[in-house]
C-alpha positions as CSV (number, residue, x, y, z in Angstrom):
1,X,43.9,-36.2,18.1
2,X,40.4,-34.7,18.1
3,X,40.9,-33.1,21.5
4,X,44.1,-31.5,20.3
5,X,42.4,-30.1,17.2
6,X,39.6,-28.7,19.2
7,X,42.0,-27.1,21.7
8,X,43.9,-25.5,18.9
9,X,40.7,-24.3,17.3
10,X,39.4,-22.8,20.5
11,X,42.8,-21.1,21.1
12,X,42.9,-19.6,17.7
13,X,39.3,-18.3,18.1
14,X,40.2,-16.8,21.6
15,X,43.3,-15.1,20.1
16,X,41.3,-13.6,17.3
17,X,38.6,-12.4,19.7
18,X,41.2,-10.7,21.9
19,X,42.8,-9.0,19.0
20,X,39.4,-7.8,17.7
21,X,38.6,-6.4,21.1
22,X,41.9,-4.6,21.3
23,X,41.4,-3.1,17.9
24,X,37.9,-1.9,18.9
25,X,39.3,-0.3,22.1
26,X,42.0,1.5,20.2
27,X,39.6,2.8,17.6
28,X,37.2,3.9,20.3
29,X,39.9,5.8,22.2
30,X,40.9,7.5,19.0
31,X,37.4,8.5,18.2
32,X,36.8,9.7,21.8
33,X,40.0,11.8,21.7
34,X,38.9,13.3,18.4
35,X,35.5,14.2,19.8
36,X,37.1,15.8,22.9
37,X,39.3,17.9,20.7
38,X,36.3,19.0,18.6
39,X,34.4,19.8,21.7
40,X,37.2,21.9,23.1
41,X,37.4,23.8,19.8
42,X,33.6,24.5,19.8
43,X,33.8,25.6,23.4
44,X,36.5,28.0,22.5
45,X,34.3,29.5,19.8
46,X,35.7,27.9,16.7
47,X,33.2,26.5,14.2
48,X,34.3,23.2,12.5
49,X,34.4,23.5,8.7
50,X,32.2,21.0,6.9
51,X,33.7,19.2,3.9
52,X,32.3,20.2,0.5
53,X,31.1,16.7,-0.3
54,X,28.7,16.7,2.7
55,X,27.2,20.1,1.7
56,X,25.5,18.7,-1.4
57,X,22.0,17.9,-0.4
58,X,20.8,16.4,-3.6
59,X,22.4,15.3,-6.9
60,X,23.0,17.8,-9.6
61,X,20.3,18.0,-12.3
62,X,22.2,16.7,-15.3
63,X,20.1,15.6,-18.2
64,X,21.1,12.4,-20.1
65,X,22.4,12.8,-23.7
66,X,19.9,13.1,-26.5
67,X,20.6,9.6,-27.8
68,X,20.4,7.9,-24.4
69,X,17.4,5.6,-23.9
70,X,15.7,4.8,-20.6
71,X,16.0,1.2,-19.5
72,X,12.3,0.8,-18.8
73,X,11.4,1.9,-22.4
74,X,12.6,-1.5,-23.8
75,X,10.5,-3.7,-21.5
76,X,7.9,-5.9,-23.0
77,X,4.3,-5.4,-22.0
78,X,2.8,-7.5,-19.3
79,X,0.7,-10.5,-20.2
80,X,-2.5,-9.0,-19.0
81,X,-1.9,-5.8,-21.0
82,X,-2.0,-7.5,-24.4
83,X,-5.4,-7.3,-26.1
84,X,-7.5,-10.4,-26.1
85,X,-7.6,-10.6,-29.9
86,X,-3.8,-10.8,-30.1
87,X,-3.6,-13.4,-27.3
88,X,-5.8,-15.8,-29.3
89,X,-3.7,-15.3,-32.5
90,X,-0.5,-16.7,-31.0
């Protein structure tokens, strides 16, 4: 019984591995074909247009609303930053 279970497990893993390799090969062929087409266009003198999302180098400078608070403003002070006279009072 244990031998049959192990055989089934190894078979399932082998099938999953083969399917994963086939998927990788198909994706690689598609990417290679796309690169060859882009290369042919560049060789012909065409310049590929870059999408607008990739042109933005840094985020826009939007200021937070006037009522918005910064999360670090609500932090409690560290233990060492409390004056000694207050530490003894507690």
